[in-house]
C-alpha positions in Angstrom: 37.6 22.0 -67.9 35.8 20.4 -64.7 32.7 19.7 -66.9 34.9 18.2 -69.8 36.7 15.4 -67.4 33.0 14.8 -65.8 31.3 14.4 -69.1 34.7 12.1 -70.4 33.9 9.7 -67.3 30.3 9.7 -67.7 31.1 8.7 -71.3 33.7 5.7 -70.3 31.2 4.4 -67.8 28.4 4.1 -70.8 30.8 2.3 -73.1 32.1 -0.1 -70.4 28.7 -1.1 -69.6 29.1 -5.4 -69.2 27.5 -6.6 -72.2 28.0 -10.2 -71.2 25.2 -9.3 -68.1 22.4 -9.2 -70.8 21.1 -12.9 -71.6 20.3 -13.6 -75.3 22.1 -12.5 -77.9 25.3 -10.5 -77.3 24.4 -6.7 -78.1 27.7 -4.0 -78.9 28.5 -2.1 -75.4 29.8 0.9 -76.8 27.4 3.8 -76.4 27.2 7.5 -77.1 26.6 10.4 -75.2 23.0 9.9 -75.2 23.2 6.3 -74.5 22.6 4.9 -77.7 24.8 1.8 -79.0 27.3 3.5 -80.9 27.2 2.7 -84.4 29.3 3.6 -87.9 27.6 3.7 -90.9 28.8 0.3 -92.7 30.4 -1.5 -90.1 29.2 -4.3 -88.2 28.7 -4.2 -83.9 31.8 -5.1 -82.4 33.0 -6.2 -79.1 36.6 -5.8 -77.8 38.2 -9.0 -77.3 38.0 -9.3 -73.5 34.3 -8.6 -73.5 33.8 -11.5 -76.1 35.4 -13.8 -74.0 33.6 -12.6 -71.0 30.5 -13.2 -73.0 31.6 -16.2 -74.4 32.2 -17.5 -70.7 29.1 -16.2 -69.1 26.7 -17.3 -72.4 28.2 -21.0 -72.3 29.6 -21.6 -68.8 32.2 -23.3 -70.8 35.8 -22.9 -69.1 38.0 -21.0 -71.8 40.6 -19.2 -70.2 41.3 -16.0 -71.6 45.0 -16.9 -73.1 43.3 -19.7 -75.2 41.0 -17.2 -76.8 43.6 -14.8 -77.4 45.9 -17.8 -79.1 42.4 -18.9 -81.1 42.3 -15.3 -82.1 45.9 -15.0 -83.1 45.8 -18.4 -84.8 42.9 -17.0 -87.2 40.1 -19.8 -85.5 38.1 -16.7 -84.5 37.5 -13.8 -86.9 38.8 -10.7 -85.3 39.8 -7.5 -86.2 43.1 -5.8 -85.0 43.3 -2.0 -84.6 46.1 -0.6 -83.0 47.0 -3.6 -80.9 43.5 -4.0 -79.8 41.3 -6.7 -81.2 37.4 -6.7 -81.9 35.2 -9.8 -82.5 32.3 -9.2 -84.4 29.1 -9.6 -82.6 28.1 -12.0 -85.6 30.9 -14.1 -84.7 30.3 -14.4 -81.2 26.7 -15.6 -81.4 28.1 -18.5 -84.4 30.5 -19.4 -81.8 28.1 -20.0 -78.8 25.8 -21.7 -81.4 28.7 -24.0 -82.2 29.3 -24.6 -78.0 25.6 -26.0 -78.0 25.9 -27.8 -80.8 28.2 -30.6 -79.6 30.3 -30.3 -82.4 33.1 -28.8 -80.3 34.6 -25.6 -81.2 
């Protein structure tokens, strides 16, 4: 039983890699047991909303609060998926937000 819990801890550690630390475009942070990006056929890569917010702040240097980010999601300004009470933002959507931030047109 200890082997299982050690494996679970390892996989959780891999899933929680900070995606915002990598410069350039955001990447999905979820990893399988071999360390490969977690991908499901036919689904776009997504980030948890908190990871998307951290990535947005790190990549743009903006002062968007987490409360504002979540209110934008709830208002439909940011395209997100809700699964069992958790919001997930598509990586493509996050990259578009970063481009908007640097375009000078505002959010």
